[in-house]
Structure formats: C-alpha cells, structure tokens
C-alpha positions in Angstrom: 0.0 0.0 0.0 1.0 3.6 -0.5 2.3 5.6 2.4 -0.1 8.2 3.8 0.1 11.7 2.3 2.0 14.2 4.4 1.2 17.9 4.9 4.2 18.9 2.7 3.3 16.7 -0.3 1.3 19.5 -2.1 3.6 22.4 -1.2 5.2 24.2 -4.2 8.8 25.1 -3.3 9.9 28.6 -4.1 12.4 29.0 -6.9 14.3 31.7 -5.0 14.9 31.7 -1.2 12.5 34.2 0.5 13.6 35.8 3.7 10.9 35.9 6.4 11.2 38.0 9.5 9.2 36.8 12.4 8.7 39.6 14.9 7.7 38.2 18.4 8.0 34.8 19.9 4.4 33.9 20.4 2.9 30.5 19.8 2.7 31.1 16.1 6.4 31.6 15.8 7.0 28.1 17.2 5.0 26.7 14.3 6.0 29.1 11.5 9.7 28.6 11.9 9.6 24.8 11.3 7.1 25.0 8.5 9.0 27.8 6.7 12.3 26.0 7.2 10.9 22.9 5.7 9.9 24.9 2.6 13.3 26.4 2.1 12.7 29.9 3.4 15.4 31.9 5.3 13.9 32.8 8.7 15.0 35.7 10.9 13.5 36.0 14.4 13.1 39.1 16.6 12.6 38.0 20.2 12.7 39.9 23.5 14.5 36.7 24.8 16.8 35.5 22.1 18.8 33.5 24.6 15.8 31.2 25.3 15.7 29.9 21.7 17.6 27.1 20.0 18.8 27.8 16.5 16.8 24.8 15.2 13.1 24.7 16.0 11.1 21.4 15.7 7.3 20.9 15.4 5.5 17.5 15.5 2.2 16.9 13.9 0.3 14.3 15.9 -3.0 12.6 15.6 -5.6 12.3 18.3 -3.7 9.3 19.8 -0.6 11.5 20.1 1.2 9.4 17.4 3.7 11.5 15.5 2.5 11.8 11.9 5.2 14.2 10.7 8.0 16.3 12.0 9.1 19.7 10.7 12.3 21.6 11.5 13.6 25.0 10.7 16.8 26.9 11.4 16.9 30.5 12.6 19.3 32.5 10.4 19.3 35.7 12.4 18.2 35.7 16.1 18.2 39.0 17.8 16.3 41.5 20.0 17.3 44.3 17.6 14.9 45.2 14.7 17.9 46.5 12.7 19.4 43.0 12.6 16.1 41.1 11.7 13.9 43.3 9.5 15.9 44.9 6.7 16.5 41.7 4.7 12.9 40.5 5.0 10.7 39.9 2.0 7.8 38.9 4.3 7.2 40.0 7.9 4.9 38.0 10.4 3.9 39.5 13.7 3.7 36.7 16.3 2.5 38.6 19.3 -0.8 39.7 20.9 -2.7 42.1 18.6 -2.6 44.9 21.2 1.2 45.0 20.7 1.1 45.4 16.9 1.1 49.3 16.9 4.2 49.5 19.1 6.0 46.8 17.1 5.1 48.5 13.8 6.5 51.8 15.0 9.7 50.2 16.1 10.2 48.2 12.9 9.1 50.9 10.4 12.6 52.6 10.0 14.1 49.2 9.1 11.7 48.0 6.5 13.5 47.8 3.1 11.2 49.7 0.8 13.1 48.7 -2.3 12.1 45.0 -2.0 9.3 43.8 -4.3 
C-alpha cells in the first residue's frame, strides 16, 4: 500500500529563497519557523528573549492518539532582539504577538523595512 500523504506533499517550493522575518516569539512563531524552514525559506527572528531559543526549532504533527505523523524543523538564520538586525532583509514579515502589541512593534520596525524590496 502507498504511504499516507503528508502535509508537505502538495507544497510548491519557491524557486528563490525568500527571507521571512518573524517579529515576536508567540505560539505562532514556534510553528511558523519549522514550517517555513521545511519549505526552504530563510527565517530571521526578533525575540525579546533570544537567549531562550535554540537555532533549530522542531514541530511535530500528531493525531488524536498522540502518534507523530510528521516532524518539521527549521533553522533560525538571524536571532536577535534588535529590529535593525532582523527586519531589513525581510521579503515577508509576520507579527507573532498579541494584537494589542502590533502598533508599538510596527512603530519600532518601520525605520528598518526595506522599501526597495518587491
């Protein structure tokens, strides 16, 4: 019989590496980093606590019986608490924090967004 389909079977890999900046270390960051890493994106992370992160982040997909169906892993390219180190190279920026913190984060990152990127 054929092996079960995995979550990455239908993902189209980008022809060029895209740099993704994840701003904040909320729950979504812990899932985005492995998923993006498995699809060949470069991931930069802005965290208030960069010392608490490992450079490789793993995420398991489990069924209701807690059996591991798949594991994803992603490496953090730049890990810092400084917007100037994380944001300028980004093609895409994800905010992974409570919504009430967005305004403050956007004000801090605005000077570092590369406006020449397409």
